[in-house]
C-alpha positions as a Python dict, from the first residue, in 0.01 Angstrom:
ca = {
    (1, 'M'): (0, 0, 0),
    (2, 'R'): (238, -248, -54),
    (3, 'L'): (458, -306, 234),
    (4, 'V'): (780, -478, 288),
    (5, 'F'): (824, -496, 661),
    (6, 'A'): (1181, -487, 816),
    (7, 'G'): (1248, -677, 1186),
    (8, 'T'): (1402, -903, 1371),
    (9, 'P'): (1356, -992, 1717),
    (10, 'E'): (1081, -1085, 1886),
    (11, 'V'): (938, -746, 2013),
    (12, 'A'): (857, -690, 1612),
    (13, 'V'): (648, -982, 1554),
    (14, 'P'): (328, -786, 1699),
    (15, 'S'): (348, -523, 1467),
    (16, 'L'): (417, -757, 1136),
    (17, 'N'): (72, -934, 1263),
    (18, 'A'): (-43, -646, 1275),
    (19, 'L'): (31, -534, 954),
    (20, 'A'): (-56, -838, 789),
    (21, 'E'): (-419, -805, 915),
    (22, 'S'): (-454, -425, 785),
    (23, 'G'): (-542, -346, 456),
    (24, 'H'): (-231, -290, 332),
    (25, 'E'): (-26, -618, 159),
    (26, 'V'): (291, -755, 311),
    (27, 'V'): (455, -881, 8),
    (28, 'A'): (792, -946, 187),
    (29, 'V'): (1012, -963, 511),
    (30, 'V'): (1329, -886, 538),
    (31, 'T'): (1521, -943, 828),
    (32, 'R'): (1874, -991, 1012),
    (33, 'P'): (2029, -1395, 865),
    (34, 'D'): (1970, -1701, 1030),
    (35, 'A'): (2222, -1676, 1373),
    (36, 'P'): (2349, -1933, 1581),
    (37, 'A'): (2136, -1963, 1901),
    (38, 'G'): (2094, -2218, 2191),
    (39, 'R'): (2361, -2421, 2342),
    (40, 'G'): (2455, -2617, 2035),
    (41, 'R'): (2492, -2254, 1863),
    (42, 'K'): (2247, -2418, 1599),
    (43, 'L'): (2203, -2172, 1362),
    (44, 'T'): (1883, -2041, 1384),
    (45, 'P'): (1582, -1783, 1180),
    (46, 'S'): (1505, -1474, 1373),
    (47, 'P'): (1156, -1481, 1509),
    (48, 'V'): (1014, -1225, 1241),
    (49, 'A'): (1164, -1461, 1014),
    (50, 'V'): (972, -1783, 1137),
    (51, 'R'): (657, -1567, 1170),
    (52, 'A'): (677, -1468, 844),
    (53, 'A'): (749, -1824, 696),
    (54, 'E'): (389, -1924, 908),
    (55, 'L'): (206, -1648, 693),
    (56, 'G'): (338, -1744, 370),
    (57, 'I'): (533, -1396, 353),
    (58, 'E'): (838, -1450, 111),
    (59, 'V'): (1223, -1393, 381),
    (60, 'L'): (1479, -1159, 273),
    (61, 'K'): (1792, -1208, 452),
    (62, 'P'): (2067, -978, 301),
    (63, 'A'): (2404, -1014, 509),
    (64, 'H'): (2360, -616, 457),
    (65, 'P'): (2108, -425, 282),
    (66, 'K'): (2355, -252, 108),
    (67, 'D'): (2393, -517, -149),
    (68, 'P'): (2314, -494, -522),
    (69, 'E'): (2099, -853, -520),
    (70, 'F'): (1908, -722, -219),
    (71, 'Q'): (1776, -355, -357),
    (72, 'D'): (1717, -555, -670),
    (73, 'R'): (1447, -763, -503),
    (74, 'L'): (1338, -423, -321),
    (75, 'R'): (1328, -260, -684),
    (76, 'A'): (1142, -572, -838),
    (77, 'L'): (856, -597, -570),
    (78, 'D'): (756, -251, -669),
    (79, 'V'): (716, -102, -274),
    (80, 'D'): (521, 142, -161),
    (81, 'L'): (689, 179, 203),
    (82, 'C'): (908, -44, 391),
    (83, 'P'): (795, -13, 789),
    (84, 'V'): (1059, -133, 1080),
    (85, 'V'): (1054, -259, 1429),
    (86, 'A'): (1427, -321, 1535),
    (87, 'Y'): (1589, -443, 1213),
    (88, 'G'): (1938, -406, 1320),
    (89, 'A'): (2129, -276, 1039),
    (90, 'L'): (2195, 70, 939),
    (91, 'L'): (2019, 145, 599),
    (92, 'P'): (2232, 326, 347),
    (93, 'Q'): (2073, 605, 183),
    (94, 'S'): (2060, 324, -175),
    (95, 'A'): (1804, 117, 9),
    (96, 'L'): (1624, 427, 163),
    (97, 'D'): (1523, 542, -170),
    (98, 'I'): (1371, 241, -345),
    (99, 'P'): (1025, 225, -153),
    (100, 'R'): (795, 489, -322),
    (101, 'H'): (706, 664, 14),
    (102, 'G'): (1054, 533, 211),
    (103, 'W'): (1115, 407, 517),
    (104, 'L'): (930, 418, 845),
    (105, 'N'): (1028, 298, 1194),
    (106, 'L'): (862, 217, 1510),
    (107, 'H'): (1070, 367, 1805),
    (108, 'F'): (1042, 251, 2190),
    (109, 'S'): (1114, 605, 2335),
    (110, 'L'): (958, 995, 2323),
    (111, 'L'): (1194, 1130, 2067),
    (112, 'P'): (1441, 1339, 2034),
    (113, 'R'): (1486, 1170, 2349),
    (114, 'W'): (1698, 838, 2358),
    (115, 'R'): (1762, 824, 2008),
    (116, 'G'): (1973, 501, 1922),
    (117, 'A'): (1927, 89, 2005),
    (118, 'A'): (1874, 54, 2382),
    (119, 'P'): (1572, 336, 2451),
    (120, 'V'): (1379, 135, 2715),
    (121, 'Q'): (1690, 56, 2910),
    (122, 'R'): (1825, 415, 2880),
    (123, 'A'): (1469, 549, 2958),
    (124, 'V'): (1445, 300, 3320),
    (125, 'M'): (1807, 366, 3383),
    (126, 'A'): (1736, 769, 3388),
    (127, 'G'): (1437, 764, 3587),
    (128, 'D'): (1216, 875, 3346),
    (129, 'A'): (863, 976, 3442),
    (130, 'E'): (742, 888, 3080),
    (131, 'I'): (810, 656, 2802),
    (132, 'G'): (645, 546, 2516),
    (133, 'T'): (634, 510, 2122),
    (134, 'A'): (731, 704, 1773),
    (135, 'C'): (630, 611, 1449),
    (136, 'F'): (926, 846, 1204),
    (137, 'Q'): (1061, 893, 850),
    (138, 'I'): (1409, 695, 842),
    (139, 'V'): (1668, 956, 694),
    (140, 'R'): (2066, 903, 739),
    (141, 'E'): (2106, 1070, 1049),
    (142, 'L'): (2040, 855, 1364),
    (143, 'D'): (1603, 857, 1463),
    (144, 'A'): (1641, 1177, 1340),
    (145, 'G'): (1337, 1166, 1056),
    (146, 'D'): (982, 1332, 1091),
    (147, 'V'): (742, 1214, 1322),
    (148, 'Y'): (416, 1083, 1206),
    (149, 'L'): (269, 965, 1587),
    (150, 'M'): (389, 982, 1921),
    (151, 'E'): (207, 829, 2183),
    (152, 'S'): (338, 835, 2598),
    (153, 'Q'): (249, 679, 2942),
    (154, 'P'): (360, 740, 3271),
    (155, 'M'): (657, 479, 3326),
    (156, 'P'): (536, 219, 3504),
    (157, 'D'): (687, -32, 3761),
    (158, 'A'): (862, -298, 3543),
    (159, 'T'): (1171, -419, 3413),
    (160, 'A'): (1314, -293, 3101),
    (161, 'G'): (1203, -655, 2948),
    (162, 'E'): (885, -612, 3072),
    (163, 'L'): (819, -277, 2932),
    (164, 'L'): (980, -306, 2592),
    (165, 'T'): (731, -622, 2553),
    (166, 'S'): (447, -409, 2649),
    (167, 'L'): (557, -121, 2405),
    (168, 'A'): (558, -369, 2155),
    (169, 'E'): (222, -482, 2136),
    (170, 'S'): (84, -136, 2188),
    (171, 'G'): (293, 26, 1909),
    (172, 'A'): (166, -267, 1669),
    (173, 'G'): (-147, -79, 1625),
    (174, 'Q'): (64, 273, 1593),
    (175, 'L'): (261, 170, 1316),
    (176, 'V'): (-59, 42, 1127),
    (177, 'R'): (-221, 371, 1186),
    (178, 'A'): (115, 552, 1060),
    (179, 'V'): (106, 355, 748),
    (180, 'D'): (-271, 474, 693),
    (181, 'M'): (-108, 826, 751),
    (182, 'V'): (137, 830, 494),
    (183, 'A'): (-143, 590, 220),
    (184, 'A'): (-294, 910, 297),
    (185, 'G'): (-84, 1151, 165),
    (186, 'E'): (-53, 1305, 536),
    (187, 'S'): (277, 1473, 629),
    (188, 'P'): (449, 1436, 972),
    (189, 'T'): (544, 1668, 1217),
    (190, 'P'): (958, 1785, 1252),
    (191, 'Q'): (1140, 1698, 1536),
    (192, 'P'): (1272, 1944, 1802),
    (193, 'T'): (1645, 2021, 1766),
    (194, 'E'): (1618, 2074, 2151),
    (195, 'G'): (1627, 1767, 2407),
    (196, 'V'): (1798, 1525, 2173),
    (197, 'T'): (1941, 1198, 2415),
    (198, 'V'): (2161, 893, 2259),
    (199, 'A'): (2044, 559, 2394),
    (200, 'A'): (2352, 345, 2328),
    (201, 'K'): (2386, 17, 2414),
    (202, 'I'): (2448, -97, 2756),
    (203, 'T'): (2757, -253, 2857),
    (204, 'V'): (2848, -522, 3034),
    (205, 'E'): (3074, -292, 3297),
    (206, 'E'): (2818, -33, 3284),
    (207, 'A'): (2542, -291, 3438),
    (208, 'R'): (2818, -338, 3732),
    (209, 'I'): (2643, -279, 4086),
    (210, 'E'): (2803, 0, 4295),
    (211, 'W'): (2652, -38, 4643),
    (212, 'T'): (2778, 286, 4784),
    (213, 'R'): (2527, 457, 4516),
    (214, 'P'): (2182, 575, 4643),
    (215, 'A'): (1873, 301, 4636),
    (216, 'R'): (1710, 494, 4384),
    (217, 'H'): (1992, 501, 4162),
    (218, 'L'): (2029, 157, 4209),
    (219, 'R'): (1662, 42, 4123),
    (220, 'N'): (1687, 202, 3799),
    (221, 'L'): (2011, 82, 3723),
    (222, 'I'): (1899, -284, 3796),
    (223, 'M'): (1547, -269, 3646),
    (224, 'G'): (1701, -73, 3369),
    (225, 'C'): (1928, -380, 3256),
    (226, 'S'): (1692, -674, 3313),
    (227, 'P'): (1720, -912, 3145),
    (228, 'D'): (2010, -779, 2930),
    (229, 'P'): (2293, -739, 3029),
    (230, 'G'): (2156, -795, 3376),
    (231, 'A'): (2316, -570, 3643),
    (232, 'W'): (2516, -776, 3896),
    (233, 'C'): (2826, -707, 4137),
    (234, 'E'): (3040, -1021, 4315),
    (235, 'L'): (2947, -1255, 4607),
    (236, 'D'): (3238, -1447, 4735),
    (237, 'G'): (3430, -1346, 4441),
    (238, 'Q'): (3182, -1478, 4183),
    (239, 'R'): (2937, -1293, 3963),
    (240, 'F'): (2585, -1233, 4088),
    (241, 'K'): (2330, -1111, 3902),
    (242, 'V'): (1981, -920, 4063),
    (243, 'Y'): (1716, -868, 3829),
    (244, 'R'): (1446, -724, 4009),
    (245, 'V'): (1418, -506, 4310),
    (246, 'A'): (1230, -298, 4519),
    (247, 'V'): (1347, 69, 4781),
    (248, 'A'): (1292, -40, 5125),
    (249, 'E'): (1317, 99, 5394),
    (250, 'Q'): (1604, -108, 5656),
    (251, 'Q'): (1964, 61, 5756),
    (252, 'L'): (2211, -120, 5581),
    (253, 'A'): (2554, -43, 5541),
    (254, 'P'): (2705, -92, 5147),
    (255, 'G'): (2657, -463, 5069),
    (256, 'E'): (2554, -632, 5337),
    (257, 'L'): (2239, -858, 5356),
    (258, 'L'): (1939, -916, 5578),
    (259, 'A'): (1712, -1197, 5509),
    (260, 'T'): (1400, -1227, 5703),
    (261, 'K'): (1136, -1564, 5632),
    (262, 'R'): (988, -1406, 5283),
    (263, 'Q'): (1248, -1075, 5229),
    (264, 'V'): (1626, -1007, 5144),
    (265, 'F'): (1757, -686, 5172),
    (266, 'V'): (2034, -549, 5109),
    (267, 'G'): (2214, -196, 5215),
    (268, 'T'): (2323, 100, 4933),
    (269, 'G'): (2507, 408, 5000),
    (270, 'A'): (2120, 576, 5084),
    (271, 'G'): (1847, 317, 5213),
    (272, 'A'): (1835, -19, 5096),
    (273, 'L'): (1642, -212, 4827),
    (274, 'E'): (1501, -578, 4836),
    (275, 'L'): (1602, -831, 4676),
    (276, 'L'): (1316, -984, 4429),
    (277, 'E'): (1469, -1173, 4168),
    (278, 'V'): (1845, -1319, 4162),
    (279, 'Q'): (2110, -1543, 3965),
    (280, 'A'): (2358, -1695, 4175),
    (281, 'P'): (2674, -1818, 4029),
    (282, 'G'): (2617, -2179, 3871),
    (283, 'K'): (2217, -2093, 3965),
    (284, 'R'): (1934, -2019, 3704),
    (285, 'R'): (1725, -1705, 3816),
    (286, 'M'): (1538, -1728, 4121),
    (287, 'P'): (1267, -1582, 4398),
    (288, 'A'): (1567, -1410, 4612),
    (289, 'A'): (1398, -1533, 4944),
    (290, 'D'): (1469, -1913, 4779),
    (291, 'W'): (1802, -1833, 4727),
    (292, 'A'): (1838, -1691, 5040),
    (293, 'R'): (1722, -2012, 5245),
    (294, 'S'): (2086, -2108, 5181),
    (295, 'G'): (2175, -1928, 5395),
    (296, 'V'): (2347, -1558, 5394),
    (297, 'A'): (2423, -1417, 5754),
    (298, 'G'): (2777, -1254, 5745),
    (299, 'K'): (2796, -1242, 5339),
    (300, 'V'): (2820, -915, 5195),
    (301, 'L'): (2753, -871, 4804),
    (302, 'T'): (3060, -679, 4644),
}
């Protein structure tokens, strides 16, 4: 089939690679416009745009997929199907109607749980026992289309960022299989109407650590917000970020710090956490034990 792939961030690149190596033809890629990046805020193409250029594939960067010029080009490409991974823009019905078989999305959750922008982060934050990926037909309602394939696995001990990278790799093959199913005329399965949850984007305020909460709750919050937006608290009145922790057995007051030669612990409302990776004000991310060598006696995280 003739495909136009839509995606923007690094997690979409494995799927582009897999489709380019499949028996289908990727005739173009749709991605978000170049955006400011780095200290100089220089306009930079998306990771998908960079990879598509390396593969010699035409790159389309509409300001919005409703743009008439973009839709005219999509029609001219005579597209059978548009696979999507983390494109980052809402698709109007006028665009959904152009490919013969519509648009097919790889989503990083076990639908209908965690429809929306931050499914992996929300799953980790909620302490879900399972995580997975789903390939479904895109419709106007958010992530509500019929499902071709769904794969689950036990939730690993990983940050949301690590988990998303892993799912992007395993999901790439799943997306190719779903495209094969569309080509073969196989029918998808309607999503259940019960069990729907929405994975809204994580706000900075939501990522604040309240040390009076239980250790397990805070472990999930911190790992789910890593690396973005990064869970945070305050130390000496300045923002202190925590990227990785593990539940520990020490008995400490909420926010109280304890450092040994190789470990750093902090108290919570129920139990304690071992701090594994942190970022102090004005410093780079580093192992918590390295940060603590400067001394934490008497310090409290708030």
